[in-house]
N, C-alpha and C positions, 0 to 999 in steps of 0.2 A: 503494499499499500504506500509506503514512504517513497519508493521509486516512482510510482505513478504520479504522486504529488510533485516530486522534484521535476520529473519530466514535463508535465503539463504546465506547471508554473513557469519554469525556465523557458520552455518553448513558446508559450503565449506571450511572455514578456519580450523575448527577443524578436519574435515575429511582429508584435505590435509596434515596437520601436523601428524596425526596418520598414514596416508599412507606413509609419508616420514620415520617415525620411523620403519614401517614394511620393507621398502626398506633397511634401515640401518641394520636391523636384518638379512635380507637375504644376503646382499652384504658383510657384515663383522661381522659374528656371534661371532668371538673371542673378538673383541672390545666391542660388545654389552653385551656379557656374563661378561666381566671384569667390565663394567659399572654397571651391576646388582649386582655383587659381592661387588663392592665398597660401595654401599649403603645398603648392608646387605641382599640382596635377593639371592637365589640360582641361579646359572647360567643356570640350565635346564629350567627355566621359559622362556627364550628367544624363544626357539622353540615353546613352547605352545602359547606364546603371538603373534606369527606370525599369527596363525590360529584365535585366539580370536579377535584380532584387525581387521583382514579382515572380519570376520563374523559380528562384530559390525558395521563396516562401511557399509557393504552391507545391514544390517537390518535397519539402520537409513535412508539410501538413498532410499531403495525400500519401506519400511514402510508397508509391507504386510507380515504377519498379524501385526496389530498394537501392540499387546501385546509383540511381539518379539522386535520391535523397542524400546518399553519402557524398556524392559529388557536390551537392549544394552545401552540405556542412563544411566540406573542405574549402569551398569558395568563400563562405562566410568567415571561416577561420583566417584565411589569407587576407581577405579584405580588411578585417579588423586589425591584423598585425600591421598591414601597410598604413591603415588610418592612424593607428597609435604612433608608428614611427614617423609619419609625416607631420603629426601635430607636435611631437617632441622636437623634430629637426627644425620646424618653422617657428617654434615658440608660441604658437597660437593655442589657446586653451581648447580642450576637447578630448585630450588623451584619457581623461577619467571615464567618459562615456564609452570610448572604445574598449577600455579594459573591463568595465562592467558588462558590456555586451559580449566580450570574449569569454568571460566566466559563464555567462548564461548559455552561450552556444556550446561550450565544452560540457556543462552540466546536462544539457539536453542531449547531446551526442552520447555521453557516457550512460545515461539512464534509459535510452530509447529501447534497448532490447528487453529490459525488465518491464517496461510499461506497455510496449506494443509488439505484436508479432506480425510476421516472422522476423527472426533476428537478423541483424546485419552481420556480415562475416568478420569484420575487423574491429568490432567494438569489444573492449574488455568486459568481463562478467562481474565487475565490482559491485554493481547494484542488484545483481540477481538475488542476493540474500535478503534484500529489503522488499522484494516483490510481493 
């Protein structure tokens, strides 16, 4: 039961925050592009990230096929590592949000097999005892 709570709370929180970022990209693309440029990324990434983030959210929530959900988790993981390093390198605040999201993504990934079936191949079975 604990694993299911950890999975669903962490998953819903990180998916909601990613969904909110997509909303911001769509509702105010100029400010979003300026934010990307401020940390050293090209502004054209904003339009691409709208699709990528929505596809990742859908893959994690639907979880069919499982390999696609695992690819989405990897994408979120690397995106957050790059976001944190960009904020640190540029000196612009925001690294805290990236770290919190990174923790949520890792918790969701680690607890997914104990909370939902069928299991993903490369997820450790740490949370199975709490299922």
